[in-house]
N, C-alpha and C positions, 0 to 999 in steps of 0.2 A: 448808723444815724449817729449825730452829734450830740451831746449833754443840752444842747438846746431843743434839740426836735423833741429827747424823751421826756424832757420837763414840760413842755407845750402837751405833748399825749397824755400823761398823766394828770395835767390840768383841765383839758378838754373828758377825761374820762369821771372826774369829780366832778364836773359841771352838769354833766350830762346825767348823772345820778341822783344830782339835788342843784337844778337850775337856778342861779342865783347865791349860790354859795361863798363863792371866792368875792364877790364883787364889795364886800365892805371887810375883807383881810387887808393886813398890812403885809411891810416885807417882814417882820418877824415871824408872822403866824403862817405865814408861805413858806418859810427857810425848817420852820417845826413841822410840816407835814411829813410825816414816818416815810411815805413814798420817794418825796423828793429827797428828804435828809439822806437817806438810802444811796442817792446816785449821786448828790453835787459833790460829795469829795473835799475837793481843797476851795471849793467856790462857793460865794455867798452872793443871793438873789437880792437888787437891789432896784429902788423905783416901778416895783408891780404894777402894774395895771390892768384892769379888763376894759377890752374893747368891745363894746356892743354897737348896733346899727339902730340908732335912737334917732332915724330920720319921721321930721315931722313936715306937714303941710297944713297952711292955713286954711279951713273951709267957712267962710264966712265969719262967723261970731265964735269959732273955737277950733282949738288947734287938733288933730287929729295925727296920733300916730301910726305910721305906715311903716317904719321899721320894725314893728314889733318886739323889739329889744332883743335882737338874735344874736348869739356870738361870734364876733366876726374874729377874735384871738386874745392873744395876750400880748402885753412888751412887760419887758424886761431886762436888766443888765445883769451880765455874770460878772463879778468883781473877786480877784483873786482873794482867799484868806491872806491873813498877813500873824 
């Protein structure tokens, strides 16, 4: 298991304990989560984004969210520390 997978596992476990807690965090906050900080060594996380299923459909006069905001995954880049 590489570092990307380990980070994704940690993020999934954090989101399952408290859904939506990662949605408003920026790169610095993600890098300072103790579990992630312990394993990322010489890497820095950049461009962090939470991907959720926000698929909507229009039914007559209102919009219905059929995706239920389910977590699809995370996207980020690992940049070597200088």
